[in-house]
C-alpha positions in Angstrom: 7.1 31.6 4.8 8.9 28.3 4.0 7.3 24.9 4.3 9.5 21.8 4.1 8.6 18.3 2.7 9.9 15.1 4.3 8.9 11.5 3.5 10.1 8.1 4.6 7.7 5.4 3.4 7.7 1.7 3.7 5.0 -0.9 4.4 6.9 -3.6 6.4 5.7 -7.1 6.4 7.4 -8.7 9.4 6.4 -12.2 8.3 8.6 -12.1 5.3 12.0 -13.9 5.7 14.1 -11.5 3.7 14.9 -7.9 4.9 14.5 -4.6 3.1 17.8 -3.0 2.4 19.1 0.4 1.3 19.3 -0.9 -2.3 15.5 -1.3 -2.2 15.0 2.4 -1.5 17.7 3.3 -4.1 15.8 1.2 -6.7 12.5 3.1 -6.0 13.1 6.6 -4.6 15.9 8.1 -2.5 16.1 11.8 -3.2 16.9 15.1 -1.6 16.3 18.7 -2.5 15.5 19.6 -6.1 15.8 15.9 -7.1 12.3 15.4 -5.6 10.5 17.8 -8.0 10.6 15.8 -11.2 9.7 12.6 -9.4 6.6 13.8 -7.6 5.5 17.3 -8.8 3.0 16.0 -11.4 2.2 12.7 -9.7 -1.0 11.5 -8.0 1.0 10.8 -4.9 0.5 12.9 -1.7 3.8 14.6 -2.3 2.4 15.7 -5.6 -0.5 17.0 -3.5 1.9 18.9 -1.2 3.4 20.6 -4.2 0.0 21.4 -5.8 -1.5 22.7 -2.5 1.4 24.9 -1.6 1.6 26.4 -5.1 -2.0 27.7 -4.5 -0.5 29.9 -1.7 2.3 32.4 -1.2 4.2 29.8 0.8 7.6 28.7 -0.4 8.0 25.0 -1.1 11.2 23.4 0.3 11.6 19.8 -0.8 14.0 18.2 1.7 14.1 14.4 1.7 12.1 11.5 0.3 12.8 7.8 0.6 10.4 5.0 -0.5 10.7 1.3 -1.2 8.2 -1.3 -2.4 6.5 -3.1 0.4 8.7 -5.9 1.8 10.3 -7.4 4.9 11.5 -5.7 8.0 14.0 -2.9 7.3 17.6 -3.5 8.5 18.9 -1.4 11.3 21.8 -0.2 9.2 19.4 1.0 6.4 17.3 2.9 8.9 20.3 4.6 10.5 21.6 5.6 7.0 18.2 7.0 5.9 17.5 8.9 9.1 20.9 10.4 9.3 20.5 11.6 5.7 17.1 12.9 6.4 18.0 14.9 9.6 21.2 16.3 7.9 19.1 17.5 4.9 16.6 19.0 7.3 19.3 20.9 9.1 20.9 22.2 5.9 17.8 23.9 4.5 17.8 26.6 7.1 14.8 28.1 9.1 11.4 26.7 8.3 7.9 27.9 9.2 6.2 24.5 8.8 6.7 20.8 7.7 4.6 18.5 5.6 5.6 14.9 6.4 4.6 11.7 4.7 5.4 8.5 6.6 3.6 5.3 5.5 2.4 4.4 9.0 3.4 0.7 8.9 7.2 0.9 8.9 9.1 -1.6 11.0 12.9 -1.9 11.4 15.1 -4.4 13.2 15.7 -2.0 16.1 12.6 0.2 16.0 9.3 -1.6 15.6 7.4 1.7 15.6 9.7 3.1 12.9 7.3 6.0 11.9 6.8 7.1 15.5 10.6 7.0 16.0 11.6 9.2 13.0 8.7 11.6 13.5 9.8 12.1 17.1 13.4 12.7 16.0 12.2 15.3 13.5 10.0 17.0 16.2 13.0 17.1 18.6 15.1 18.7 15.9 12.7 21.4 14.8 11.3 22.1 18.3 7.8 22.1 19.8 6.4 25.2 18.1 7.0 24.4 14.4 3.7 23.1 12.9 3.9 19.6 11.4 1.1 18.2 9.3 1.3 14.5 8.5 -0.3 12.3 5.9 -0.6 8.5 6.3 -1.5 5.5 4.2 -4.8 4.0 5.3 -2.9 0.7 6.0 -1.1 2.3 9.0 -0.6 0.9 12.5 -0.7 4.2 14.3 1.1 4.8 17.6 0.6 7.6 20.2 4.2 8.7 19.4 3.1 9.4 15.8 0.1 11.4 17.1 2.3 13.3 19.6 4.9 14.3 17.1 2.5 16.0 14.7 -0.1 18.8 15.0 -2.5 17.2 12.5 -2.7 13.8 10.8 -4.6 13.1 7.6 -5.2 9.5 6.3 -6.1 8.4 2.8 -9.9 8.0 2.6 -10.0 5.5 -0.2 -8.9 1.9 -0.8 -7.8 1.5 -3.6 -5.8 4.6 -2.7 -6.9 7.0 -5.4 -7.2 10.1 -3.2 -3.5 10.4 -2.2 -3.0 13.7 -4.1 -6.2 15.1 -2.6 -5.0 14.3 0.9 -1.7 16.0 0.2 -3.5 19.1 -1.0 -5.7 19.0 2.1 -2.6 18.9 4.3 -1.0 21.8 2.4 -4.2 23.9 2.7 -4.4 23.2 6.4 -0.8 24.3 6.8 -1.6 27.6 5.2 -4.5 28.1 7.6 -2.2 27.3 10.5 0.5 29.8 9.4 -2.1 32.5 8.8 -3.3 32.0 12.4 -6.8 31.0 11.3 -6.7 27.7 13.2 -4.8 25.9 15.9 -5.1 22.1 15.3 -5.5 19.7 18.1 -5.8 16.0 17.5 -6.7 12.9 19.3 -6.8 9.2 18.4 -8.9 6.2 19.4 -7.0 3.0 19.1 -9.8 0.3 18.8 -9.0 -3.3 19.8 -10.3 -4.5 16.4 -8.3 -5.7 13.4 -10.3 -5.0 10.2 -9.6 -7.9 7.9 -8.0 -6.8 4.6 -10.7 -8.6 2.6 -13.2 -6.2 4.2 -11.3 -3.0 3.5 -12.9 -1.9 0.2 -13.9 1.6 1.2 -16.7 2.2 -1.2 -18.4 -1.2 -0.3 -20.0 -2.3 2.9 -19.1 -2.7 5.7 -16.6 0.2 5.2 -18.8 2.5 3.2 -21.2 3.4 6.1 -18.2 3.8 8.5 -16.8 6.4 6.2 -20.2 8.0 5.8 -20.3 8.6 9.5 -16.9 10.1 9.4 -17.9 12.4 6.5 -20.9 13.6 8.4 -18.8 14.4 11.4 -16.7 16.8 9.2 -19.7 19.1 9.0 -19.5 19.8 12.7 -18.1 23.3 13.5 -14.5 23.2 14.6 -13.7 19.8 13.1 -10.8 20.3 10.7 -10.2 16.6 9.7 -10.9 13.1 10.7 -9.5 9.7 9.5 -10.2 6.0 9.5 -7.2 3.8 10.2 -7.8 0.5 8.5 -4.6 -1.1 9.9 -2.0 -3.4 8.5 -2.2 -6.9 9.9 1.1 -8.1 8.5 3.2 -6.0 10.8 3.6 -7.7 14.1 3.7 -4.6 16.3 2.0 -3.4 19.5 0.0 -0.9 17.5 -1.4 -3.4 15.0 -5.1 -2.8 14.5 -7.6 -0.2 13.5 -8.5 3.2 14.9 -9.6 6.8 14.3 -8.1 10.3 14.3 -10.0 13.5 14.7 -8.4 17.0 14.3 -10.3 20.0 15.8 -9.6 23.7 16.1 -8.1 24.1 19.6 -10.5 21.6 21.2 -8.6 18.4 22.2 -11.4 17.1 24.4 -13.9 17.3 21.6 -11.4 15.6 19.3 -11.1 12.7 21.7 -14.8 12.5 22.2 -15.5 12.3 18.4 -12.7 9.8 17.8 -14.2 7.6 20.6 -17.6 7.8 18.9 -16.2 6.4 15.7 -14.4 3.7 17.8 -17.6 2.7 19.5 -19.3 2.2 16.1 -16.5 -0.1 15.0 -16.7 -2.1 18.2 -20.4 -2.5 17.9 -20.2 -3.6 14.2 -17.0 -5.6 14.6 -18.4 -8.9 13.3 -19.1 -7.3 10.0 -15.4 -6.8 9.5 -14.4 -10.4 9.7 -13.3 -11.9 6.4 -15.5 -13.9 4.0 -13.0 -16.4 2.6 -13.3 -18.2 -0.8 -10.9 -21.0 -1.6 -9.2 -21.6 -4.9 -11.4 -24.5 -6.1 -14.6 -22.7 -5.0 -13.4 -19.7 -7.0 -12.8 -21.7 -10.1 -16.2 -23.3 -9.8 -17.8 -19.9 -9.5 -15.8 -18.7 -12.5 -17.5 -21.3 -14.7 -20.8 -19.6 -14.2 -19.7 -16.0 -14.5 -19.1 -13.7 -17.4 -15.5 -12.9 -18.0 -13.0 -11.5 -17.8 -13.0 -12.4 -14.1 -10.3 -10.9 -11.9 -9.0 -13.4 -9.3 -7.4 -11.4 -6.5 -4.6 -13.6 -5.1 -4.8 -12.4 -1.5 -1.9 -14.6 -0.1 0.5 -13.1 -2.7 -0.4 -9.5 -2.4 2.5 -7.5 -3.7 1.1 -4.3 -2.1 1.5 -6.1 1.2 5.1 -7.1 0.6 4.6 -10.6 -0.9 7.2 -12.2 -3.3 5.0 -11.9 -6.4 5.8 -15.5 -7.5 2.9 -17.4 -5.9 1.7 -20.3 -8.0 -1.2 -21.9 -6.1 -3.9 -20.6 -8.4 -1.9 -21.5 -11.4 -1.4 -25.1 -10.3 -5.2 -25.4 -9.9 -5.8 -23.9 -13.4 -3.2 -26.3 -14.8 -4.8 -29.3 -13.2 -8.2 -28.4 -14.7 -6.6 -27.6 -18.1 -8.2 -24.2 -18.2 -10.1 -21.9 -18.5 -8.0 -19.4 -20.6 -6.2 -17.4 -18.0 -3.5 -14.8 -17.6 -1.1 -14.3 -14.7 2.1 -12.3 -14.0 5.0 -13.8 -12.0 8.2 -12.3 -10.7 10.9 -14.7 -11.9 14.1 -13.2 -13.4 15.6 -16.6 -14.1 12.7 -17.9 -16.1 12.3 -14.5 -17.8 15.9 -14.6 -18.9 15.6 -18.1 -20.2 12.6 -17.1 -22.3 14.2 -13.9 -23.6 17.3 -15.9 -24.6 15.2 -18.4 -26.5 13.3 -15.6 -28.3 9.8 -15.2 -29.6 8.4 -18.3 -31.3 10.7 -20.7 -29.4 9.4 -23.6 -27.4 10.8 -24.5 -24.1 10.2 -27.9 -22.4 9.6 -28.0 -18.7 10.2 -24.4 -17.9 10.0 -23.8 -14.1 8.1 -20.6 -13.3 7.5 -18.9 -9.9 7.6 -20.5 -6.5 11.3 -19.8 -6.0 11.4 -17.1 -3.3 10.2 -19.3 -0.4 8.1 -22.3 0.4 4.9 -20.4 1.4 3.4 -19.6 -2.0 3.4 -22.8 -4.0 6.0 -24.9 -5.8 7.3 -23.8 -9.2 4.9 -24.3 -12.1 6.6 -26.6 -14.6 5.1 -26.5 -18.1 6.0 -26.6 -21.8 5.7 -23.1 -23.1 5.9 -21.1 -26.3 7.6 -17.7 -26.1 5.1 -15.1 -27.3 7.0 -11.9 -27.0 9.8 -10.1 -25.1 9.9 -6.6 -23.7 11.9 -4.0 -21.8 9.2 -3.9 -19.1 8.8 -0.1 -19.0 5.3 1.4 -19.2 3.4 4.6 -18.1 0.1 4.9 -16.4 -1.8 8.1 -17.2 -4.9 7.6 -14.9 -5.0 8.0 -11.1 -4.3 4.6 -9.7 -3.5 3.0 -6.3 -0.1 4.3 -5.1 -0.1 7.4 -7.3 2.7 6.1 -9.5 2.9 6.9 -13.2 6.2 5.4 -14.4 6.9 1.6 -14.0 9.9 -0.5 -14.7 9.3 -4.3 -14.6 12.7 -5.1 -15.9 13.4 -7.5 -18.9 10.0 -9.2 -19.4 8.8 -12.2 -21.4 5.3 -13.4 -22.2 4.9 -17.2 -22.6 2.0 -19.5 -23.2 1.6 -23.0 -21.8 0.2 -25.9 -23.8 -2.9 -25.8 -21.7 -4.0 -22.2 -22.4 -2.4 -20.3 -19.6 -0.5 -17.1 -20.5 2.2 -16.0 -18.1 4.1 -12.7 -18.0 7.6 -13.3 -16.4 9.2 -10.1 -15.2 12.5 -9.3 -13.5 11.3 -6.8 -10.9 8.4 -7.2 -8.5 5.6 -5.1 -10.0 2.3 -4.6 -8.2 -0.9 -4.9 -10.4 -1.9 -1.3 -10.1 -2.1 -0.6 -13.8 -3.5 -2.3 -16.9 -0.5 -0.8 -18.7 1.4 -3.8 -17.2 -0.6 -6.0 -19.6 -1.3 -3.8 -22.6 2.3 -2.6 -22.9 3.2 -6.2 -23.6 0.4 -6.9 -26.1 -1.9 -8.5 -23.6 -5.6 -7.7 -24.1 -7.7 -8.4 -21.0 -10.8 -9.4 -23.0 -9.0 -12.4 -24.5 -9.0 -14.2 -21.2 -11.7 -15.6 -18.9 -9.5 -15.2 -15.8 -7.0 -12.5 -15.0 -5.0 -13.2 -11.8 -4.0 -10.0 -10.0 -1.7 -10.3 -6.9 -3.6 -8.0 -4.5 -6.8 -7.6 -2.5 -8.3 -4.1 -3.0 -5.5 -2.1 -4.7 -5.9 -3.7 -8.2 -9.6 -2.8 -8.3 -9.0 0.7 -9.7 -7.3 -0.8 -12.8 -9.1 -4.1 -13.2 -12.7 -3.3 -12.3 -13.5 -1.3 -15.4 -12.6 -4.3 -17.6 -13.7 -7.2 -15.3 -17.5 -7.7 -14.8 -16.7 -10.0 -11.9 -14.0 -10.1 -9.2 -13.3 -12.9 -6.8 -11.0 -12.5 -3.8 -9.3 -15.8 -3.4 -8.0 -17.1 -0.1 -4.5 -18.3 -1.0 -1.6 -19.2 1.4 1.3 -16.8 1.9 2.8 -13.9 3.8 -0.3 -11.8 3.1 -3.0 -14.4 3.6 -6.4 -13.0 4.5 -6.7 -15.6 7.2 -4.9 -13.6 10.0 -5.2 -16.4 12.5 -2.5 -18.4 10.7 0.1 -15.9 11.7 2.0 -16.2 15.0 2.1 -12.7 16.6 4.5 -11.9 19.4 3.9 -8.1 19.9 0.3 -7.3 19.0 -2.0 -5.9 21.6 -4.3 -8.1 23.5 -7.2 -8.5 23.6 -7.7 -7.8 19.8 -10.7 -8.9 17.9 -11.1 -11.3 16.1 -8.2 -13.1 17.9 -9.8 -12.6 21.3 -13.4 -11.7 22.3 -14.0 -8.1 23.5 -16.9 -6.4 25.3 
């Protein structure tokens, strides 16, 4: 029996001014057929899990199409049309299949299809027909639609944030597919779309309030006939009708029970909804706390969260450190222009009034202007051997320079937006975390897998920007109403 693999993944932040283009997918992953194997086969990504799970069986693996781009703005209509045409053509060319493993992100938005993942999954379902089993994996930061549920036989969502279980979920999906094709189970799924938006600051799955919610879901898996269940954390930076949280339960040929169990989880979240409202710490308060804490301290720059699509050149925390003239701190900024200036000057050179960061838009702070010494220059390539958020192992930051200001701030200037999912980003360029009191990481939960082992303390800092944890600063046009905490609910 032949099982195909399809993926089109993008986390679309609709509050970002610039659009996501075809070139963004080409820069990350745009592959068909056997091109997919070397990219994902040994990775910690769910596609790596598809490969690993299917290889345990006598099922034939048929890689078909994978497209992925770094989180960013809404995808252009032209880009989506090109990608979907390429996907459906590749699907047609592989011949008869017995099943499909599919990996959308769950928070994709295009100019002409706000429910992008529901749209392309529906097209795939129409092409393969109603009988072919489709098992889907989703990022926990999904905004799930009924169209997504209807297009697939079973949906499995990551259970960790930071996302370090992606490969496990891929293996789970492949094993479920094997059981379906053997005739052992007939999956039926249902979703409960809860009118609650869980704040991203509250989404660390191994801490409260999330930990006990997942414990309830885990206990439910012990019930006979329950094949899978999932918590949908939601993605608040996509202004779509589906924005918010929810639950999915997959049962063995019992759709009513699936709906009942999903509703039970939904009732728990509604009852506990106040626990999932953000606890916000401002920049100055965070710096005051840092004076009393053991370092290194990881400052999580929530408003410039690269994993949520931000520009990666936010400077608000750095301006506050500059004003205080310390403490010793490290930060990374996406700034190809400043990086090239420093690289051209070379290690040991001093540069007066170098403008760094704050150049993409006016939402993340003005450029930081400082006198700097160029410490080192690098090609920006590094490898991560551990399982980290996103499942990625190979990184390319582009030409990179490390500079130090005259007030003790060390800044890495890179040429490609690079999320802080790996300490290799630092150590590959000679940066030792223990040398600094504060390490600024542009994220909320995702950097924890890398930074927590070396940082005794972490502070989530409420900074302005397109990924601010203060959801009420965004002007939504399409989200459902009522939706807590924007409106009260019973």
